[in-house]
C-alpha positions as CSV (number, residue, x, y, z in Angstrom):
1,X,103.9,79.0,86.0
2,X,105.7,78.1,89.2
3,X,106.8,81.5,90.3
4,X,103.6,83.4,90.3
5,X,104.2,85.4,93.1
6,X,107.6,86.7,92.2
7,X,106.3,87.6,88.8
8,X,103.3,89.5,90.3
9,X,105.9,91.5,92.7
10,X,108.2,92.2,89.7
11,X,105.1,93.2,87.5
12,X,104.3,96.0,90.2
13,X,107.8,97.1,90.7
14,X,107.9,97.8,86.9
15,X,104.8,99.4,87.1
16,X,105.7,101.5,89.9
17,X,109.0,102.7,88.3
18,X,107.1,103.7,85.0
19,X,105.0,105.8,86.9
20,X,108.1,107.5,88.5
21,X,109.5,107.8,85.1
22,X,106.2,109.7,84.2
23,X,106.4,112.0,86.8
24,X,110.0,112.7,86.7
25,X,109.6,113.8,83.1
26,X,107.5,116.7,84.1
27,X,110.8,118.2,85.9
28,X,113.1,119.7,83.3
29,X,116.0,119.2,85.1
30,X,115.5,115.3,84.6
31,X,117.9,114.2,82.3
32,X,118.4,111.1,79.8
33,X,121.0,109.7,82.2
34,X,118.3,109.4,84.7
35,X,115.9,108.1,82.3
36,X,118.1,105.4,81.1
37,X,118.8,104.1,84.6
38,X,115.1,104.2,85.6
39,X,114.2,102.4,82.5
40,X,116.8,99.9,83.1
41,X,115.6,99.3,86.5
42,X,111.8,98.9,85.2
43,X,113.3,96.4,82.1
44,X,115.2,94.3,84.9
45,X,111.6,93.6,86.6
46,X,110.0,92.8,83.4
47,X,112.8,90.6,82.3
48,X,113.1,89.1,85.7
49,X,109.3,88.1,85.9
50,X,109.6,86.4,82.6
51,X,112.8,84.5,83.0
52,X,111.9,83.2,86.6
53,X,108.3,82.3,85.8
54,X,108.9,78.6,85.4
55,X,111.9,78.2,87.8
56,X,111.6,75.6,90.6
57,X,111.2,76.8,94.3
58,X,114.5,75.6,95.1
59,X,116.3,77.3,92.4
60,X,114.9,80.4,93.4
61,X,115.7,80.2,97.2
62,X,119.3,78.9,96.3
63,X,120.0,81.4,93.4
64,X,123.4,82.6,92.7
65,X,124.7,86.1,91.3
66,X,125.0,84.4,87.9
67,X,121.1,83.3,88.3
68,X,120.0,86.7,89.3
69,X,122.0,88.4,86.2
70,X,120.8,85.8,83.9
71,X,117.3,86.0,85.1
72,X,117.4,90.0,84.9
73,X,118.6,89.9,81.1
74,X,116.3,90.4,78.1
75,X,114.8,87.0,76.8
76,X,116.2,86.9,73.5
77,X,114.6,84.3,71.3
78,X,111.7,83.8,73.5
79,X,109.9,87.3,73.1
80,X,110.2,88.8,69.8
81,X,111.3,92.2,69.5
82,X,108.5,94.9,68.2
83,X,108.8,95.3,64.6
């Protein structure tokens, strides 16, 4: 795993987002749209952590918007869906 620090940062960000969702759900005004946006943010960090883990330092430093988008997507074929 080449990008341990980035993985760690993104896991922490995902955890913080999930904790915020937990708190927000106690507010009856918190709606499904907000939940969706916040869950997408948490998923982004988890997906990014997984997809960037073995990238070379040079690739991470010089990443493009396309790389960022690719690393943010669910890793189909690499992680099985829960059945």
